[in-house]
C-alpha positions, 0 to 999 in steps of 0.5 A: 523512544527514538524511532527511524522510519525508512520509506513511505507508501500510501501514508502508512509511515506518516500516520504511524509517526503521528500516533507515535508522536502523540505517545511522546516518541521521537520519530524521523521519517526518511523516504521518497515522496512516492512520485505524484502522490507527494507524501510528507517526509522529514528527509527526502531521498531518491534521485533528482539529477538523473530523474528529470529532463534530458538526463532522465532520457539519457539514463533510460537509454544507458539502462536499456542498451548497456544496463547501467542505471544512473538513477539507481546509483544516485539513489544509493549516493543520496542515502549514503550522504545522510547516513551520518544523521541516522545513528543511535535510534532505538528502533529502525523500521524499513517499509519494504525490501528494496526501498532504496531503489538501488542495486541489491548489492549497494542496498546491502552495503548501505544497510550494513552501515545503517545497522552498525550504528542503530539498535533493533530493526524491523521490516514491514511486508506491505508491498511487493517483496520476495515472499509474497511475490513468490507466493503469488507466482506459485499460484497459492492465492486464488487470485493476485496481482499476478493473475493477469500475467498467469492468464496472458503471458503477453503482459510480461512487460507490465510485470518486470518490476514485480518479477525482479523480486524473485530473481537471484540478485534480489533474493540475496538482499532478501536473505540479508535483511531476514538475517539481520532483522529482529522481525517482519510485520505484515500490514494486511491479510495479503501479506499475512498469509504468505508469512505464516509459519516463517520464523521471523514473522511476528504478526500482523499489525493493521494499517494505522489511519489518522481518523482525526484528519479524516472526517466522516461524511454522512452520505447524501443519497437524495440525488444522483449516486456518485461513483469514483474510480481513481486510477494509477496507470502504472498499476492499471492491469495489476489492480484490475482497474479494467474490470471496473472500467468495463462495469462502469460502461454498463452502469452508465447505460443502465442508470443514466439518470441515477449515477454520476461517474468520476474517473481520475488518473495519476493525480497527487494524493491531496487532489485525489482525496478532495476529488472523491469526497463527494462520492458515495462509492469508491472503486479501489482494486480487484486482486486483493484479499484485504484493503490497501491504504486508499481503501481504508481512508475512503472507508474512514470517510464513510465511502462504500468501497469495492476492494479486497474483502475476502473470507480470510479477512472477514474471519480475522476481524469477525465481520460475518454479520455486518458489511463494511466493504464490498469484495471486488472480484475479477468478474464484470457481471458480478461488479455490475450486479453489486453496483446495481444493488447499491443503486437500487437500494440506496439505504444500504449505502447509509448502513455500509457507510456507518459500518465502514467508519466504525470498523476503521475506528475500532481496528485501524485507529492510528493511536491504538496501532502506534501503541501496538507497534511499540509493544511489538517492538519492545517484546521482540527486542527483548527476545 
């Protein structure tokens, strides 16, 4: 099978490609490297000329004062230039609505050209899109990335990019894609819930994790416990990192001789991974029901991860007996309580570490997930 994967977030498509390659499929990954994360892609797209130096400053000025975004135009042009190479694929999978980062009208035109020369097309829901942003905006989650905005309208400037997803211009792109695709696939509970009962929804396929590249590190708890907090500053409010920072300030004073805290900001993916290797506990995000990719990879290494682990997720995976992750909540006192419990009961770290690795092996193994993707594509392409 020839498979074209468009877009990359958090190494999802890289891991899927690796699993598909092992099964003998021919896979091409087209996308940006996702900024400072610098993920691997086969063909890189995305603006370069208007995204650097003086021209980038000029682009920001034009966008602010006359509404002309040269970066968006360059994004469209770069994808247009590679379209002749993107033909005769059995399956095209787009990682997100708006992945080309251009004007919605241009994105529709580009996808029309792409789909004209390929067979089945699938869309992933694994990031912000019309359906899950609208679901969050309407407060159908008990909390979400929009919770800070709901609580403080002054934070509007941090949500401009997200709120664009429910504006009429993007809605037209959403409508076009959902008309053309053979199905939409969710990658975790946060995207699964808003899609329930949608006619194009064909189910949830968990994020694939390449467990062969991620070795289990058995926690050494004989010395100080190490807590790692890696921050992407552009998502600081939306991920609830402020709650972690406030909790860590208390933990530092409460356990100065028992805990070492490592905090990083905006570092490349490879450096990020190396930096948290020595940690026992990783603080991921607050406003989630399920784990994102960084959390899953940390769990594969045997870290105790504070992340989304809500009841809906527990029920889906039948995890009500064994703790594999700590459900993080937007509550500083709660986070301090959970961290204190681990610090005072370090044997629990060993237990959760082992449970986390086993969970990833059982539910997120990249070869198993790749097979499930192929089965899903084939089943829904035939209907």
